[in-house]
Every structure is written in C-alpha cells, then in structure tokens.
C-alpha positions as a Markdown table, in Angstrom:
| # | Residue | x | y | z |
|---|---|---|---|---|
| 1 | Met | 26.7 | 7.3 | -2.1 |
| 2 | Ser | 28.2 | 7.4 | -5.5 |
| 3 | Asp | 27.2 | 9.8 | -8.3 |
| 4 | His | 26.0 | 7.0 | -10.4 |
| 5 | Ala | 23.4 | 5.8 | -7.9 |
| 6 | Ser | 22.0 | 9.3 | -7.4 |
| 7 | Ser | 21.8 | 10.1 | -11.1 |
| 8 | Thr | 20.1 | 6.8 | -11.8 |
| 9 | Ser | 17.4 | 7.4 | -9.2 |
| 10 | Ile | 16.8 | 10.9 | -10.5 |
| 11 | His | 16.6 | 9.6 | -14.1 |
| 12 | Val | 14.1 | 6.9 | -13.1 |
| 13 | Leu | 11.8 | 9.5 | -11.5 |
| 14 | Ser | 12.0 | 12.1 | -14.3 |
| 15 | Ala | 9.8 | 12.4 | -17.3 |
| 16 | Gly | 11.0 | 11.5 | -20.8 |
| 17 | His | 13.3 | 14.1 | -22.4 |
| 18 | Gly | 12.9 | 16.1 | -25.6 |
| 19 | Gly | 10.0 | 14.4 | -27.4 |
| 20 | Glu | 10.9 | 10.8 | -26.5 |
| 21 | Ala | 8.2 | 8.3 | -27.1 |
| 22 | Pro | 6.5 | 7.2 | -23.9 |
| 23 | His | 7.8 | 4.1 | -22.3 |
| 24 | Gly | 6.4 | 0.6 | -22.9 |
| 25 | His | 3.8 | 0.8 | -20.2 |
| 26 | Tyr | 2.0 | 3.9 | -21.5 |
| 27 | Trp | -1.3 | 2.2 | -22.6 |
| 28 | Gln | -1.4 | 0.0 | -19.5 |
| 29 | Asn | -1.0 | 3.1 | -17.3 |
| 30 | Leu | -3.5 | 5.1 | -19.3 |
| 31 | Val | -6.2 | 2.4 | -19.0 |
| 32 | Ala | -5.4 | 2.1 | -15.3 |
| 33 | Ala | -5.7 | 5.8 | -14.7 |
| 34 | Leu | -9.0 | 6.0 | -16.6 |
| 35 | Val | -10.4 | 3.0 | -14.7 |
| 36 | Cys | -9.3 | 4.6 | -11.4 |
| 37 | Ile | -11.0 | 7.9 | -12.2 |
| 38 | Gly | -14.2 | 6.2 | -13.3 |
| 39 | Trp | -14.3 | 4.0 | -10.2 |
| 40 | Asn | -13.8 | 6.9 | -7.8 |
| 41 | Val | -16.4 | 9.1 | -9.6 |
| 42 | Gly | -18.9 | 6.3 | -9.4 |
| 43 | Phe | -18.0 | 5.8 | -5.7 |
| 44 | Leu | -18.5 | 9.5 | -5.1 |
| 45 | Leu | -22.0 | 9.4 | -6.8 |
| 46 | Leu | -23.0 | 6.4 | -4.7 |
| 47 | Ser | -21.7 | 7.9 | -1.5 |
| 48 | Leu | -23.7 | 11.1 | -2.1 |
| 49 | Gly | -26.8 | 9.0 | -1.9 |
| 50 | Leu | -26.2 | 8.0 | 1.7 |
| 51 | Pro | -28.5 | 9.5 | 4.3 |
| 52 | Ala | -27.8 | 12.8 | 6.0 |
| 53 | Gly | -26.8 | 13.1 | 9.6 |
| 54 | His | -29.3 | 12.3 | 12.4 |
| 55 | Ser | -28.8 | 15.4 | 14.5 |
| 56 | Arg | -27.6 | 18.9 | 14.2 |
| 57 | Gly | -23.8 | 18.9 | 13.6 |
| 58 | Asp | -23.7 | 15.2 | 12.7 |
| 59 | Val | -21.9 | 14.6 | 9.5 |
| 60 | Gly | -23.7 | 11.4 | 8.9 |
| 61 | Pro | -22.5 | 8.1 | 7.5 |
| 62 | Gly | -21.8 | 9.5 | 4.0 |
| 63 | Ser | -19.0 | 11.8 | 5.2 |
| 64 | Leu | -16.1 | 9.3 | 5.2 |
| 65 | Pro | -17.1 | 7.7 | 1.8 |
| 66 | Ile | -17.4 | 11.1 | 0.2 |
| 67 | Gln | -14.0 | 12.1 | 1.5 |
| 68 | Val | -12.4 | 8.9 | 0.3 |
| 69 | Ala | -14.0 | 9.3 | -3.1 |
| 70 | Val | -12.8 | 12.9 | -3.5 |
| 71 | Phe | -9.3 | 12.0 | -2.4 |
| 72 | Gly | -9.2 | 9.0 | -4.7 |
| 73 | Thr | -10.5 | 11.1 | -7.7 |
| 74 | Ala | -7.8 | 13.7 | -7.0 |
| 75 | Val | -5.0 | 11.0 | -6.8 |
| 76 | Ser | -6.3 | 9.3 | -10.0 |
| 77 | Ala | -6.3 | 12.7 | -11.8 |
| 78 | Val | -2.7 | 13.3 | -10.8 |
| 79 | Tyr | -1.9 | 9.8 | -12.0 |
| 80 | Leu | -3.6 | 10.5 | -15.4 |
| 81 | Val | -1.7 | 13.8 | -15.8 |
| 82 | Gln | 1.6 | 12.0 | -15.1 |
| 83 | Val | 0.7 | 9.3 | -17.7 |
| 84 | Leu | -0.2 | 11.9 | -20.3 |
| 85 | Arg | 3.1 | 13.7 | -19.6 |
| 86 | Gly | 4.9 | 10.5 | -20.6 |
| 87 | Val | 6.2 | 9.6 | -17.1 |
| 88 | Asp | 6.7 | 5.8 | -17.0 |
| 89 | Leu | 5.1 | 4.7 | -13.8 |
| 90 | Gly | 6.2 | 1.2 | -14.2 |
| 91 | Gly | 4.0 | -1.8 | -14.5 |
| 92 | Thr | 4.7 | -5.3 | -15.3 |
| 93 | His | 8.2 | -6.2 | -16.4 |
| 94 | Gly | 7.0 | -9.4 | -18.1 |
| 95 | Arg | 3.7 | -10.9 | -19.1 |
| 96 | Val | 0.5 | -10.0 | -17.2 |
| 97 | Asp | -0.8 | -13.0 | -15.2 |
| 98 | Ile | -4.3 | -12.9 | -16.8 |
| 99 | Ala | -5.6 | -15.8 | -14.7 |
| 100 | Arg | -4.7 | -14.0 | -11.4 |
| 101 | Val | -6.0 | -10.6 | -12.6 |
| 102 | Ser | -9.3 | -12.3 | -13.8 |
| 103 | Gly | -9.6 | -14.1 | -10.5 |
| 104 | Leu | -9.2 | -10.9 | -8.5 |
| 105 | Met | -11.7 | -9.1 | -10.7 |
| 106 | Ala | -14.3 | -12.0 | -10.4 |
| 107 | Leu | -13.7 | -12.1 | -6.6 |
| 108 | Phe | -14.2 | -8.3 | -6.4 |
| 109 | Val | -17.5 | -8.6 | -8.3 |
| 110 | Ala | -18.6 | -11.5 | -6.1 |
| 111 | Val | -17.9 | -9.6 | -2.9 |
| 112 | Cys | -19.9 | -6.6 | -4.2 |
| 113 | Leu | -22.8 | -8.8 | -5.2 |
| 114 | Gly | -22.7 | -10.9 | -2.0 |
| 115 | Ala | -22.6 | -8.1 | 0.5 |
| 116 | Asn | -26.4 | -7.6 | 0.5 |
| 117 | Trp | -27.0 | -11.3 | 1.1 |
| 118 | Ile | -24.4 | -12.3 | 3.7 |
| 119 | Gly | -23.4 | -8.9 | 5.1 |
| 120 | Leu | -20.6 | -6.6 | 4.1 |
| 121 | Ala | -18.2 | -7.5 | 7.0 |
| 122 | Leu | -18.4 | -11.2 | 6.4 |
| 123 | Cys | -18.2 | -10.8 | 2.6 |
| 124 | Leu | -15.1 | -8.6 | 3.0 |
| 125 | Gly | -13.5 | -11.1 | 5.3 |
| 126 | Ile | -14.1 | -14.0 | 2.9 |
| 127 | Gly | -13.0 | -12.0 | -0.1 |
| 128 | Ala | -9.8 | -10.8 | 1.5 |
| 129 | Gly | -8.9 | -14.3 | 2.6 |
| 130 | Val | -9.6 | -15.8 | -0.8 |
| 131 | Ala | -7.6 | -13.0 | -2.5 |
| 132 | Thr | -4.6 | -13.8 | -0.3 |
| 133 | Leu | -4.7 | -17.4 | -1.6 |
| 134 | Leu | -4.1 | -16.0 | -5.2 |
| 135 | Phe | -0.6 | -14.9 | -4.3 |
| 136 | Pro | 2.4 | -17.0 | -3.5 |
| 137 | Gly | 3.9 | -17.2 | 0.0 |
| 138 | Glu | 4.5 | -19.3 | 3.0 |
| 139 | Lys | 1.6 | -20.9 | 5.0 |
| 140 | Pro | -1.2 | -19.7 | 2.6 |
| 141 | Leu | -4.1 | -21.0 | 4.7 |
| 142 | Val | -2.8 | -19.3 | 7.9 |
| 143 | Arg | -2.3 | -16.0 | 5.9 |
| 144 | Ala | -5.8 | -16.3 | 4.4 |
| 145 | Val | -7.5 | -16.9 | 7.7 |
| 146 | Ala | -5.6 | -14.1 | 9.4 |
| 147 | Thr | -6.3 | -11.7 | 6.6 |
| 148 | Gly | -10.0 | -12.6 | 6.4 |
| 149 | Ala | -10.4 | -12.3 | 10.2 |
| 150 | Gly | -8.6 | -9.0 | 10.2 |
| 151 | Phe | -10.8 | -7.5 | 7.4 |
| 152 | Trp | -13.9 | -8.8 | 9.1 |
| 153 | Ala | -12.9 | -7.4 | 12.5 |
| 154 | Ile | -12.2 | -3.9 | 11.0 |
| 155 | Ala | -15.5 | -3.8 | 9.0 |
| 156 | Tyr | -17.7 | -5.3 | 11.7 |
| 157 | Leu | -16.1 | -4.1 | 15.0 |
| 158 | Val | -14.8 | -0.7 | 13.9 |
| 159 | Phe | -17.3 | 0.5 | 11.4 |
| 160 | Gly | -20.4 | -1.5 | 12.5 |
| 161 | Lys | -20.1 | -1.4 | 16.3 |
| 162 | Leu | -17.7 | 1.4 | 17.3 |
| 163 | Leu | -18.8 | 4.0 | 14.7 |
| 164 | Ala | -22.3 | 2.6 | 14.4 |
| 165 | Leu | -22.4 | 2.9 | 10.6 |
| 166 | Pro | -25.1 | 0.9 | 8.9 |
| 167 | Leu | -23.5 | -1.9 | 7.0 |
| 168 | Pro | -25.4 | -3.9 | 4.4 |
C-alpha cells in the first residue's frame, strides 16, 4: 500500500483543520441528524406506551422497541455531534432525486397509515416491495416480490408467530 493511499483515507475520515468552513453537505447532514433524533425520540415515546409483561420476569412486547429507540437516539446524537464538529459525512455528489425521495416518504407514510387496516406484516411486505421498484437494477419485479415476501415473512413469522408479539 502506498503512502498516498493511506494518507488519503485518513484525510477523508478526519475533521476539517484549523477553522475550515464545513464541507458542502453540512446543512443536509444537520437536517438529517435532527430528523433522526426526532424520529427516534418519538419512537421511544410510542414504545413506552406498549403494555408491560404478562408474568413475573417477562420483559413484555415493549422491550425490543425501547432498546431499538435508545440505540437509535444514541447513534443519531453521535451523528449530530460529528456534523456540528464539521466532519463531512458525505451525502449526495450531485442533485438530490426529489421524485425518488418524495416517493419513499409518501410510501413510508402510507405503510404507517395502512398498518392498522391491512396488518403490519402485509403492509411492510407491500411497502418494501414497492420501495424496491423505486431503485434501478436488474429484474425489478423479481426483486420487488422477493423483498416484499422476505419482509412479510420476518414480520409475520418471526415477530408475530415465533415471538408472539401483538402486531397491528
């Protein structure tokens, strides 16, 4: 390995030097970090409302969501600190594909709203399959069906049947 390659990788990972202005992705990263913190705090508040365990020593269905929310909040806080320190964490190197981002956001909202009507497992499967169609690749329909079936199987079989967690 040459010295040039190793010095380049260290430079990319290090923060800006001596009062440099943050890189071009500062505001994108700042908004993303704040959204991530807000999302995880909201998820934590919702998961605290889940019912307690059914028997002595049972952690109940709220244990895993609470742990995920705490971990997500901690990771988001580290991300925010890195952004505020001026570390460029990358981002888009061109224009943001507004149509794709808007489609994913609309799909996410639709999955959240539809979960109570058609069931969480089925809604996650359909949402994951449709989200797959928004990205380029070979055999999009095969990938969409496989992704949707996989998400459905994980939600329904693992969480619903194996762990016996109540799913909407």
